C-alpha positions as CSV (number, residue, x, y, z in Angstrom):
1,M,83.3,46.4,85.9
2,I,84.8,49.9,85.8
3,H,81.7,52.2,85.9
4,G,82.2,55.8,86.6
5,N,86.1,55.6,86.5
6,K,86.8,58.3,84.0
7,L,90.4,59.0,85.1
8,R,93.3,57.2,83.6
9,K,96.2,56.6,85.9
10,F,98.9,55.6,83.4
11,N,100.7,53.8,86.2
12,R,101.8,57.0,87.8
13,E,101.3,58.9,91.0
14,V,99.2,62.1,91.1
15,N,102.0,64.6,90.6
16,Q,103.5,62.6,87.7
17,R,100.1,62.3,86.1
18,R,99.5,66.1,86.3
19,A,103.0,66.8,85.0
20,L,102.6,64.3,82.1
21,I,99.2,65.9,81.0
22,A,100.5,69.5,81.4
23,G,103.6,68.6,79.3
24,L,101.6,67.1,76.6
25,A,99.2,70.0,76.6
26,R,102.0,72.4,76.3
27,S,103.5,70.5,73.4
28,L,100.1,70.3,71.6
29,I,99.5,74.0,72.0
30,L,102.9,75.1,70.7
31,K,103.2,72.5,68.0
32,E,99.5,72.0,67.1
33,R,100.0,68.4,66.4
34,I,101.7,65.6,68.5
35,K,101.9,61.8,68.3
36,T,101.3,59.9,71.5
37,T,99.5,56.8,72.8
38,E,95.7,56.6,72.2
39,A,95.0,56.7,75.9
40,K,97.1,59.8,76.6
41,A,95.5,61.5,73.6
42,K,92.0,60.7,74.9
43,S,92.9,62.1,78.4
44,L,94.5,65.2,76.9
45,R,91.6,66.2,74.7
46,P,89.3,67.6,77.4
47,Y,92.1,69.2,79.3
48,V,93.2,71.2,76.1
49,E,89.7,72.0,75.0
50,K,88.9,73.6,78.4
51,M,92.0,75.8,78.1
52,I,91.0,76.9,74.5
53,T,87.6,77.8,76.0
54,H,89.2,80.0,78.7
55,A,91.5,81.6,76.0
56,K,88.3,82.5,74.0
57,V,87.1,84.5,77.1
58,G,90.3,86.5,77.1
59,T,90.1,88.0,80.6
60,L,93.0,88.5,82.9
61,S,92.0,85.8,85.2
62,S,91.8,83.3,82.4
63,R,95.3,84.4,81.2
64,R,96.7,83.8,84.7
65,L,95.0,80.4,84.8
66,L,96.4,79.4,81.5
67,I,99.9,80.6,82.6
68,S,99.7,78.4,85.7
69,K,98.9,75.4,83.6
70,V,101.0,75.6,80.4
71,G,103.5,78.4,81.0
72,I,103.9,81.9,79.6
73,D,104.7,80.9,76.0
74,G,101.8,78.4,75.9
75,A,99.4,81.0,77.4
76,K,100.6,83.5,74.9
77,K,99.8,81.4,72.0
78,L,96.5,80.4,73.3
79,M,95.4,84.0,74.0
80,E,96.8,85.5,70.8
81,V,96.5,82.8,68.2
82,L,94.2,79.9,69.2
83,G,91.6,81.8,71.1
84,P,90.6,84.2,68.2
85,K,90.9,81.3,65.7
86,Y,88.2,79.4,67.5
87,K,86.1,82.4,68.6
88,E,83.0,81.3,66.5
89,R,83.4,77.6,67.1
90,K,81.4,76.1,70.0
91,G,83.7,73.2,70.9
92,G,85.5,70.3,69.2
93,Y,88.9,72.1,68.9
94,T,91.0,68.9,68.7
95,R,91.0,65.8,66.4
96,I,92.4,62.4,67.3
97,I,93.5,60.2,64.3
98,K,94.5,56.6,65.0
99,V,97.7,55.3,63.3
100,P,99.2,51.9,63.1
101,R,100.5,50.3,66.4
102,R,104.1,51.0,67.5
103,V,106.5,48.3,66.4
104,S,108.5,48.0,69.6
105,D,105.7,47.3,72.0
106,G,102.5,47.2,70.1
107,S,101.0,50.2,71.8
108,R,98.0,51.9,70.1
109,I,99.3,55.2,68.7
110,A,97.3,58.3,67.8
111,V,97.9,61.7,66.5
112,I,96.1,64.6,68.2
113,E,95.9,67.8,66.4
114,M,94.0,71.2,66.3
115,V,91.2,71.3,63.9
């Protein structure tokens, strides 16, 4: 049984996992819709939603936190576009849509997008 094991490892070491999630988050923020595996999308959702919540606050410390996680261009889009867009929304900024499996290896694929 795998009770209480929320973290997905993706067969990578810690730094590789952090870089993977940060890169996916940056792509999702800049493009607002990406296609990836279902497991990666499910791991990405809470990470991105917390960043959008920080962007809604709009303080200098939250801006610096966002820059450290997704870079200057990602933080700029979060603070100027996505933060004000979701100002009245209490959560649930992303949507995961399952699509047919990948032909090459049969992986479950999903599209994650901003609502």
